[in-house]
PAZAPA-4460 file (N, C-alpha, C; in steps of 0.05 Angstrom, whole numbers, plus 32768, in hexadecimal, padded with zeros to 4 digits):
% residues 108
    n_x    n_y    n_z   ca_x   ca_y   ca_z    c_x    c_y    c_z   seq   type   mol
   8545   80B5   7C34   853E   80CD   7C2C   8542   80DC   7C09     1      X     A
   8538   80F5   7C0A   8540   80F6   7BEB   8552   810A   7BE3     2      X     A
   855D   8108   7BCD   856E   8118   7BD2   856B   8138   7BBF     3      X     A
   857F   8145   7BC7   856F   815F   7BB9   8589   816A   7BB8     4      X     A
   858D   8179   7B91   85A2   8189   7B94   8595   81A4   7B9A     5      X     A
   85AF   81C1   7B9E   85A6   81D0   7B97   85BB   81E6   7B9C     6      X     A
   85AB   81FA   7B86   85BC   8208   7B85   85B4   822C   7B86     7      X     A
   85C6   8238   7B90   85D9   825B   7B9D   85D4   826A   7B95     8      X     A
   85D5   827C   7B92   85E3   829D   7B86   85E1   82A7   7BA3     9      X     A
   85FD   82B3   7BAC   85F2   82C7   7BBC   85F5   82E4   7BAD    10      X     A
   85EA   82EF   7BCE   85E7   8315   7BBE   860B   831D   7BBD    11      X     A
   8604   832F   7BB8   861B   8343   7BAE   8622   8344   7BD5    12      X     A
   8611   834E   7BDF   8614   834D   7BF9   862A   8340   7C1F    13      X     A
   8619   8320   7C0A   8629   830B   7C07   863E   830D   7C0B    14      X     A
   863C   8315   7BF9   8655   8308   7BF1   8679   8319   7BF7    15      X     A
   8666   8334   7C00   8676   8345   7C04   8681   8344   7C28    16      X     A
   8667   8335   7C31   8668   8325   7C55   867E   831B   7C5D    17      X     A
   8680   8309   7C44   869A   82EE   7C40   86AE   82FF   7C38    18      X     A
   86B9   82FF   7C31   86D3   831D   7C1D   86DA   831E   7C3F    19      X     A
   86CB   8336   7C4A   86CB   833A   7C65   86D0   8329   7C79    20      X     A
   86C7   8315   7C77   86CC   8303   7C89   86B9   82EF   7C7B    21      X     A
   86DF   82E5   7C78   86DF   82BC   7C72   86D5   82AE   7C78    22      X     A
   86C8   8295   7C6D   86B9   827D   7C83   86AB   826B   7C6D    23      X     A
   86B4   8251   7C87   86B5   823C   7C74   8687   823B   7C6F    24      X     A
   867C   8243   7C62   865B   8241   7C65   864E   8220   7C66    25      X     A
   8665   8203   7C62   865D   81F2   7C6D   8650   81E9   7C81    26      X     A
   8656   81F5   7CA2   8647   81F7   7CAD   8636   8203   7CA7    27      X     A
   862D   821B   7CA6   861A   821C   7CB1   8600   820D   7CA1    28      X     A
   8609   81FF   7C7C   85F0   81F8   7C6E   85EE   81E0   7C88    29      X     A
   8610   81CF   7C93   8600   81B5   7CA1   85EF   81B4   7CB1    30      X     A
   85F2   81CC   7CBA   85DE   81CB   7CD5   85C6   81D3   7CD1    31      X     A
   85C9   81E5   7CBA   85AC   81F4   7CA6   8590   81D2   7CA0    32      X     A
   85AD   81C6   7C96   8592   81A8   7C96   859A   8197   7CA0    33      X     A
   85A6   8195   7CAB   85A4   8186   7CC3   8584   8189   7CD7    34      X     A
   8580   81AD   7CDD   856E   81B5   7CEC   854E   819D   7CE2    35      X     A
   854E   819E   7CD1   8538   8186   7CBB   8537   8172   7CB8    36      X     A
   854D   8172   7CC2   8551   8145   7CC2   8561   813A   7CA7    37      X     A
   8571   815A   7C98   8578   8147   7C82   859A   814A   7C8B    38      X     A
   85B0   813E   7C7A   85C6   813A   7C71   85C8   814A   7C5A    39      X     A
   85E7   8162   7C66   85F8   816A   7C4F   8610   814F   7C41    40      X     A
   8615   8160   7C34   8622   8137   7C18   8638   8148   7C0B    41      X     A
   862F   8162   7BFB   8651   8172   7BF3   863D   818E   7BF3    42      X     A
   8650   8196   7BF0   864F   81BB   7BF6   8667   81C8   7BDD    43      X     A
   865B   81D3   7BC5   867A   81DC   7BB8   8667   81FB   7BAF    44      X     A
   8686   8205   7BA6   867B   821B   7B9B   8684   8220   7B7F    45      X     A
   8675   822C   7B62   8673   8221   7B53   8684   824D   7B3D    46      X     A
   868C   8247   7B2D   8691   8262   7B13   8666   8255   7B02    47      X     A
   8665   8273   7AFA   864E   8269   7AE9   863A   8274   7AED    48      X     A
   8620   826B   7AE3   8605   827D   7AEE   85FE   826C   7B0E    49      X     A
   860A   825F   7B23   8604   8265   7B40   8622   8262   7B4A    50      X     A
   8623   826E   7B61   8635   8266   7B79   8636   825B   7B8B    51      X     A
   8633   8241   7B8E   862A   8227   7B8E   8615   820D   7B8B    52      X     A
   8623   8207   7B9B   8615   81E4   7B93   860B   81DF   7BB4    53      X     A
   85F4   81CB   7BB7   85F5   81B7   7BD5   85E2   819D   7BCE    54      X     A
   85F8   8188   7BD0   85E9   816C   7BD3   85E4   8166   7BE8    55      X     A
   85CA   815D   7BEB   85BB   815F   7C12   85A3   8144   7C09    56      X     A
   8599   8141   7C1C   857C   8128   7C28   8576   8137   7C37    57      X     A
   855F   8139   7C38   8551   813E   7C4B   8532   8128   7C4A    58      X     A
   8522   812B   7C62   850D   8111   7C6B   84F3   8115   7C53    59      X     A
   84F7   8132   7C43   84DA   8127   7C3C   84DB   814B   7C28    60      X     A
   84D4   8152   7C17   84CA   8163   7C07   84BE   817B   7C16    61      X     A
   84A4   817C   7C22   84A7   8194   7C48   84C7   819B   7C58    62      X     A
   84D8   8187   7C50   84EA   8199   7C66   8501   819B   7C57    63      X     A
   8506   8191   7C3F   850F   81A5   7C32   8505   81C8   7C22    64      X     A
   84EB   81CB   7C1E   84DF   81E9   7C1C   84E5   81E6   7C33    65      X     A
   84E4   81E9   7C4F   84DA   81F4   7C5B   84FC   820B   7C5D    66      X     A
   8512   81F2   7C60   8530   8205   7C62   8533   821D   7C45    67      X     A
   851D   820E   7C32   8528   8219   7C19   8511   823D   7C20    68      X     A
   8503   8235   7C2F   84F3   824E   7C2E   8506   825F   7C45    69      X     A
   850B   8255   7C56   8516   825C   7C7E   853B   8270   7C63    70      X     A
   8545   8267   7C58   8565   8263   7C4C   855F   8285   7C3C    71      X     A
   8549   8285   7C24   853C   8299   7C1C   8537   82AB   7C20    72      X     A
   852A   82A1   7C43   851C   82C6   7C54   853A   82C8   7C55    73      X     A
   854B   82C9   7C58   8565   82CB   7C64   8570   82EB   7C53    74      X     A
   8570   82D8   7C39   8573   82FF   7C32   8597   82F6   7C2B    75      X     A
   859D   82DC   7C25   85B2   82E7   7C1F   85BA   82D6   7C05    76      X     A
   85A6   82CE   7BFB   85A8   82C2   7BE8   8592   82D0   7BD4    77      X     A
   859C   82CF   7BB6   8595   82DE   7B99   858B   82CE   7B8F    78      X     A
   8581   82A9   7B95   857C   829B   7B85   8587   8290   7B97    79      X     A
   856F   826E   7B94   8573   8253   7BA0   8559   8245   7B97    80      X     A
   8563   822F   7B87   855A   821D   7B7D   8562   81FC   7B7E    81      X     A
   8550   81EF   7B8A   854B   81D4   7B95   853F   81C0   7B83    82      X     A
   8554   81A9   7B73   8547   8195   7B63   8541   817E   7B74    83      X     A
   8538   8173   7B70   852F   8155   7B7E   8540   8142   7B6D    84      X     A
   8545   8128   7B72   8557   811B   7B6A   8553   8101   7B6C    85      X     A
   8552   80EB   7B5E   853F   80DA   7B57   854E   80C5   7B51    86      X     A
   8551   80AA   7B62   8567   8096   7B61   855F   8083   7B45    87      X     A
   8566   8083   7B33   856E   806E   7B1E   8554   8055   7B25    88      X     A
   8555   804B   7B45   853E   803F   7B4D   8522   8045   7B4B    89      X     A
   851B   805F   7B56   8502   8075   7B55   84FC   806E   7B33    90      X     A
   8515   807C   7B1C   8510   8086   7B0F   850D   806B   7B07    91      X     A
   8506   8053   7B02   850D   803E   7AF3   84E8   8034   7AFC    92      X     A
   84DD   803A   7B11   84C6   803A   7B20   84AD   8044   7B0F    93      X     A
   84B9   8059   7B0D   849C   8073   7B02   84A7   806A   7ADA    94      X     A
   84C3   8064   7ADC   84B0   804D   7AC5   84A1   8040   7AB3    95      X     A
   8499   8032   7ACC   8498   8020   7ACD   846F   8026   7AD5    96      X     A
   8474   8034   7AE5   8454   803F   7AE3   8447   8055   7AD8    97      X     A
   8464   8068   7ACB   8460   806E   7AAD   8444   805F   7A9C    98      X     A
   8458   8049   7A8F   8449   8038   7A78   842A   802D   7A99    99      X     A
   841F   802E   7AA0   83FF   8037   7AA4   83F7   804D   7AB4   100      X     A
   83FC   8056   7AAF   83F5   8084   7AAC   83E2   807E   7A9A   101      X     A
   83C0   808F   7A98   83AE   808C   7A90   83B0   80B1   7A73   102      X     A
   83C9   80AA   7A60   83C5   80C9   7A5F   83C2   80D0   7A3E   103      X     A
   83B7   80DE   7A39   83B5   80DE   7A17   83BE   80FF   7A16   104      X     A
   83CD   8102   79F8   83D7   811E   7A04   83C4   8128   79EF   105      X     A
   83C0   8144   79F2   83B1   8164   79EE   83AB   815F   79C5   106      X     A
   8390   815F   79BF   8387   815A   79A5   838B   813B   7994   107      X     A
   838E   8129   79A7   8389   8110   799F   836D   8109   799D   108      X     A
***
């Protein structure tokens, strides 16, 4: 299954709710991801441009997109960004295939 790295930022209202009622959001993430047939591998909070990071897998990009749309539609996040992670083996396969691509740079 493809792996995904998601970065998120809560809204100020979400932080206020969590301060008033602290809760471990890993279980919610685990349940959300399982609902699309995926698995949560890690959940971290952070300082910096994003409030947290998730490492997870899903059966395909459509499942990943469905989860991202549902989360974005919920209003608790001010940002949600997901990166598809590729294994070294898949990257090596892509490199081999790239040698076969008939590509011409613009203006040449």
